[in-house]
C-alpha angles and dihedrals in degrees: 000000000000116000112264094009120108090201127080122249116263109279095027116120117218123193137169114251131189127234086251089061092049090050090049090052090048090051090050092051091048090053092049090049092049097235141025089248093052092049094044092050093046093047096043092244130144106251101215091050091051088051091053090053095047090050091052094246096116139024117251112270124230091257091051091049090050090051089064098041098264123130123197118235133187116239122198119200113199108226113204123209112262112292096018121109121224113221116234115227 
């Protein structure tokens, strides 16, 4: 993404991923690196925190997401008063 712009560059595909997908990417990178310790060191992550995420005891941090090419984004859902429809755009 371009610096200062909340929108991706032309030709860049953006999709929504789940925490489970982030954990799967983390596991793949750990396998490629040979160990959790090696991956954590190479990615600049705290090893014990990575372990907690891989065991399902914690959600991936922003830094862990970034290490596997995932950016966090805020999503707002408009909630209409009862009986009113919210237009999709």
